[in-house]
C-alpha positions as CSV (number, residue, x, y, z in Angstrom):
1,M,-33.7,71.8,14.8
2,N,-34.6,71.1,11.3
3,E,-31.5,69.5,9.9
4,S,-30.6,66.1,8.4
5,I,-27.5,63.9,8.6
6,T,-26.1,61.8,5.9
7,I,-24.7,58.4,7.0
8,P,-23.7,55.4,5.0
9,K,-26.5,52.9,4.2
10,K,-24.6,50.2,6.1
11,T,-24.6,52.4,9.2
12,Y,-28.4,53.0,8.8
13,V,-28.9,49.2,8.6
14,E,-26.8,48.8,11.8
15,L,-28.8,51.5,13.6
16,M,-32.1,49.7,12.7
17,G,-30.6,46.5,14.1
18,F,-29.9,48.4,17.3
19,K,-33.4,49.6,17.4
20,R,-34.7,46.1,17.3
21,I,-32.4,45.1,20.1
22,V,-33.6,48.0,22.2
23,E,-37.2,47.0,21.6
24,I,-36.5,43.4,22.5
25,E,-34.6,44.4,25.6
26,Y,-37.3,46.7,26.9
27,E,-40.2,44.7,25.6
28,R,-41.9,47.8,24.2
29,P,-41.8,49.7,20.9
30,L,-39.9,52.9,20.5
31,S,-41.8,56.2,20.5
32,K,-43.6,57.2,17.4
33,E,-41.7,60.5,17.3
34,L,-38.3,58.6,17.1
35,L,-39.7,56.2,14.5
36,K,-40.8,59.2,12.4
37,K,-37.3,60.7,12.7
38,L,-35.8,57.4,11.6
39,E,-38.1,57.2,8.6
40,K,-37.2,60.8,7.6
41,A,-33.5,59.9,8.0
42,K,-34.0,56.9,5.8
43,K,-35.7,59.0,3.1
44,D,-32.9,61.6,3.3
45,I,-30.3,58.9,2.9
46,E,-32.0,57.5,-0.1
47,T,-32.3,61.0,-1.8
48,G,-28.8,62.0,-0.8
49,K,-29.9,64.9,1.4
50,G,-28.4,65.7,4.7
51,V,-25.6,67.2,6.8
52,I,-22.2,65.8,6.2
53,L,-20.1,65.4,9.4
54,R,-16.4,64.7,8.8
55,S,-15.1,63.8,12.2
56,K,-16.2,62.1,15.4
57,S,-16.2,65.4,17.3
58,E,-18.6,67.0,14.7
59,L,-20.8,63.9,15.0
60,K,-20.8,64.1,18.8
61,E,-21.6,67.8,18.8
62,Y,-24.4,67.2,16.4
63,F,-26.1,64.5,18.5
64,E,-25.6,66.5,21.7
65,A,-27.4,69.4,20.1
66,M,-30.4,67.2,19.5
């Protein structure tokens, strides 16, 4: 799947906070693959690229497809 998702910057910051919590909880870093996806998502957010999801059900379906 080669798509992007557009989320508000505030949501991205929250997700990065969750990432830190997960790393602390499990005492190991997240996989390099996931970190690359997060970095790409950050760049997409900054450039305004991405998929726009308008409802919770669209968001759920999108993440389940990953």
